[in-house]
Legacy VTK file of the C-alpha trace (Angstrom):
# vtk DataFile Version 3.0
C-alpha trace
ASCII
DATASET POLYDATA
POINTS 265 float
-11.373 -7.654 4.491
-10.554 -6.790 0.868
-6.891 -6.256 0.107
-5.684 -2.828 -0.916
-5.071 -2.174 -4.651
-1.307 -2.046 -4.241
-0.938 -5.150 -2.091
1.976 -7.253 -3.291
3.340 -4.495 -5.511
6.204 -2.027 -5.152
6.247 1.562 -6.399
9.484 3.413 -7.142
8.994 7.132 -6.518
11.636 9.674 -7.555
11.989 13.091 -5.977
10.298 11.750 -2.856
11.994 13.937 -0.254
9.740 17.002 -0.569
6.657 18.501 -2.172
4.454 16.456 -4.478
6.862 13.502 -4.280
6.344 13.062 -0.537
2.591 13.198 -0.934
2.619 10.767 -3.854
4.567 8.395 -1.610
1.857 8.871 1.034
-0.885 8.101 -1.495
0.768 4.935 -2.778
1.570 3.753 0.752
-2.067 4.340 1.718
-3.009 2.169 -1.261
-0.946 -0.710 0.130
2.099 -0.387 -2.115
5.543 -1.078 -0.716
7.852 1.758 -1.699
11.319 2.526 -2.974
11.876 6.244 -2.533
14.784 8.175 -3.950
16.102 11.744 -3.980
19.375 13.467 -3.162
18.733 14.015 0.557
19.209 10.840 2.595
18.051 12.374 5.927
14.845 13.727 4.384
14.109 10.363 2.748
14.671 8.535 6.027
12.195 10.842 7.767
9.602 10.139 5.074
10.240 6.397 5.270
9.882 6.219 9.053
6.587 8.094 8.953
5.091 5.984 6.165
6.134 2.699 7.763
4.587 3.776 11.067
1.402 5.107 9.474
0.685 2.524 6.794
2.671 -0.580 7.762
4.284 -0.919 4.334
7.923 -1.616 3.533
9.879 1.468 2.466
13.390 1.263 1.012
15.507 4.408 0.821
18.090 4.892 -1.941
19.618 8.352 -2.112
21.383 9.698 -5.183
21.473 12.365 -7.866
19.220 11.304 -10.727
20.521 14.187 -12.802
23.825 12.359 -13.274
24.396 10.419 -16.479
23.517 6.690 -16.136
21.913 7.355 -12.752
18.806 5.406 -13.764
20.820 2.287 -14.515
22.775 2.750 -11.283
19.558 3.032 -9.295
18.073 -0.043 -10.974
21.246 -1.988 -10.239
21.031 -1.094 -6.538
17.357 -2.059 -6.471
18.191 -5.449 -7.987
21.132 -5.898 -5.590
18.715 -5.533 -2.684
16.502 -8.221 -4.161
13.659 -5.819 -4.869
11.307 -5.625 -7.823
9.493 -2.604 -9.281
5.886 -2.751 -10.448
5.140 0.980 -10.698
7.476 3.837 -11.594
6.475 7.330 -10.471
8.714 9.774 -12.328
8.304 12.863 -10.180
11.864 14.228 -9.927
12.457 17.400 -11.893
13.291 21.070 -11.644
12.887 24.353 -13.473
15.214 27.256 -14.180
13.925 30.658 -15.237
15.522 33.194 -17.549
16.110 33.980 -21.197
18.290 31.339 -22.833
21.032 33.813 -23.822
21.266 35.176 -20.288
21.518 31.892 -18.423
24.403 29.402 -18.023
24.423 26.156 -19.971
24.590 23.665 -17.100
21.132 24.278 -15.591
19.568 24.071 -19.049
21.162 20.700 -19.777
20.455 19.636 -16.201
16.731 20.040 -16.844
16.999 17.829 -19.909
18.926 15.221 -17.906
16.538 15.100 -14.933
13.179 16.030 -16.446
13.575 13.940 -19.606
16.573 11.616 -19.840
16.311 9.742 -16.551
12.524 9.592 -16.848
12.929 7.763 -20.156
15.763 5.635 -18.764
13.791 4.365 -15.760
10.664 3.841 -17.829
12.601 1.818 -20.398
14.284 -0.324 -17.735
10.992 -1.449 -16.172
8.519 -1.119 -19.058
9.044 -4.507 -20.711
8.562 -6.324 -17.410
5.304 -4.479 -16.802
3.961 -5.441 -20.212
4.979 -9.086 -19.705
3.380 -9.236 -16.237
0.300 -7.291 -17.421
0.251 -5.133 -14.306
1.823 -2.069 -12.723
2.517 1.049 -14.707
3.954 4.516 -15.037
2.878 7.797 -13.454
4.789 10.732 -14.935
4.611 14.219 -13.440
4.582 16.920 -16.096
3.022 20.381 -15.674
0.483 22.727 -17.185
3.628 24.154 -18.807
3.455 21.125 -21.127
0.611 22.645 -23.131
2.461 25.672 -24.579
5.954 26.988 -25.262
7.508 29.009 -22.438
9.527 32.084 -23.353
11.894 32.982 -20.476
11.685 29.362 -19.303
12.053 27.624 -22.643
13.808 24.401 -21.625
11.514 23.662 -18.689
8.346 24.095 -20.730
9.781 22.002 -23.567
10.852 19.243 -21.169
7.345 18.974 -19.764
5.863 18.935 -23.271
8.086 15.926 -23.926
6.845 14.202 -20.775
3.216 14.748 -21.776
3.699 13.513 -25.338
5.796 10.521 -24.252
3.257 9.490 -21.614
0.285 9.695 -23.956
2.090 7.553 -26.520
2.890 4.904 -23.896
-0.721 4.928 -22.707
-1.759 3.899 -26.206
1.023 1.284 -26.466
-0.209 -0.230 -23.202
-3.861 -0.316 -24.244
-5.412 -3.667 -23.317
-2.359 -4.956 -21.439
-3.481 -4.171 -17.894
-0.590 -1.716 -17.475
-1.653 1.762 -16.340
-0.071 4.944 -17.699
-0.938 8.467 -16.515
0.453 11.972 -16.803
-0.159 14.376 -13.919
-0.084 18.048 -14.945
-0.067 20.375 -11.916
-0.236 24.134 -12.087
1.261 26.312 -9.339
1.686 24.110 -6.269
2.806 24.731 -2.692
6.418 23.522 -2.796
10.005 24.730 -3.029
9.845 24.620 -6.836
9.391 28.343 -7.460
12.188 29.406 -5.114
14.617 26.979 -6.756
13.475 27.843 -10.273
13.681 31.585 -9.691
10.043 32.085 -10.646
8.785 33.219 -7.252
8.785 36.871 -8.353
7.131 36.453 -11.745
3.672 37.740 -12.653
2.477 34.136 -12.883
3.550 33.205 -9.367
2.166 36.442 -7.952
-1.225 36.061 -9.622
-1.918 32.337 -9.261
-3.060 30.745 -6.013
-1.081 27.526 -5.513
-2.762 24.202 -4.790
-1.613 22.083 -1.877
0.833 19.373 -2.876
-1.362 16.680 -1.289
-4.384 17.758 -3.333
-2.271 17.490 -6.480
-0.805 14.133 -5.441
-4.232 12.623 -4.717
-5.456 13.636 -8.171
-2.403 12.010 -9.719
-2.796 8.816 -7.713
-6.502 8.566 -8.496
-5.786 9.108 -12.195
-3.209 6.332 -12.129
-5.467 3.847 -10.377
-8.184 4.421 -12.998
-5.709 4.489 -15.909
-6.640 8.035 -16.871
-4.275 9.207 -19.599
-3.870 12.856 -18.526
-5.042 14.700 -15.430
-4.749 18.475 -15.120
-4.968 19.308 -11.421
-7.561 21.934 -10.550
-10.565 23.475 -12.278
-8.844 26.794 -12.985
-5.859 25.002 -14.502
-8.171 22.931 -16.715
-9.811 26.136 -17.936
-6.424 27.692 -18.683
-5.360 24.637 -20.670
-8.601 24.791 -22.646
-8.040 28.488 -23.402
-4.451 27.727 -24.399
-5.650 25.339 -27.098
-7.922 28.004 -28.595
-5.488 30.931 -28.467
-3.475 31.808 -31.603
0.123 30.696 -31.106
1.691 34.118 -31.668
-0.580 35.682 -29.045
-0.041 32.771 -26.659
3.719 33.245 -26.802
3.374 36.896 -25.824
1.023 36.054 -22.967
3.359 33.412 -21.538
6.342 35.729 -21.863
4.462 38.427 -19.952
3.490 35.957 -17.226
7.078 34.705 -16.903
8.422 38.271 -16.594
9.155 39.834 -13.185
6.101 41.351 -11.537
LINES 1 266
265 0 1 2 3 4 5 6 7 8 9 10 11 12 13 14 15 16 17 18 19 20 21 22 23 24 25 26 27 28 29 30 31 32 33 34 35 36 37 38 39 40 41 42 43 44 45 46 47 48 49 50 51 52 53 54 55 56 57 58 59 60 61 62 63 64 65 66 67 68 69 70 71 72 73 74 75 76 77 78 79 80 81 82 83 84 85 86 87 88 89 90 91 92 93 94 95 96 97 98 99 100 101 102 103 104 105 106 107 108 109 110 111 112 113 114 115 116 117 118 119 120 121 122 123 124 125 126 127 128 129 130 131 132 133 134 135 136 137 138 139 140 141 142 143 144 145 146 147 148 149 150 151 152 153 154 155 156 157 158 159 160 161 162 163 164 165 166 167 168 169 170 171 172 173 174 175 176 177 178 179 180 181 182 183 184 185 186 187 188 189 190 191 192 193 194 195 196 197 198 199 200 201 202 203 204 205 206 207 208 209 210 211 212 213 214 215 216 217 218 219 220 221 222 223 224 225 226 227 228 229 230 231 232 233 234 235 236 237 238 239 240 241 242 243 244 245 246 247 248 249 250 251 252 253 254 255 256 257 258 259 260 261 262 263 264
């Protein structure tokens, strides 16, 4: 019987205690990857690990911690090395959003988005990237958002952070060309998860008008894109159409549209 594509490899998945992160862990485990899963909630991670071990027969290591803290990527990598583990694939899924006009919102959540959505993503990628290139295998799957394709008035930092993730991932895809290392950026639209409640966007016109995709549907599209080394995958036909329209819409009009969508319904 042919071995699974991930046999002999280990995937590190951040934000793996809920939502898309859990389902990405399921997809990689189904593909034969051993896993290192991390998030803040130890009990939730342990539940995920037990289920995946029982279902797929892979090894799953749990390391809980706050990736929003400074130097958390290096701390996580140190713990991984201490356990004698190696990382072949990094799935940078952890992230959060915070809604509101910049002048009306406190500083800490804004900087927190930069720390979690951008800084630690770069930190973990940098730690493991050189080894991937040298081994000519493995890769990076970064989770961005359809928010990456335009500025986001009333959610400016979140949209900008995801634009960074998209740009960064595409550049790495080109740097890895011909090396055997895969690089993909998953861009979901509205998804069934706790994201909107935490971000404060559950009462906006956008959240009221858009039908969310299931997190497993989104995760499968991301996993499939990674396995085929697809540079960018926008999850869902309607989201692809919206991204296409975004590229054709004059910027000044686009800003007004996004602001209206991010306003309370």
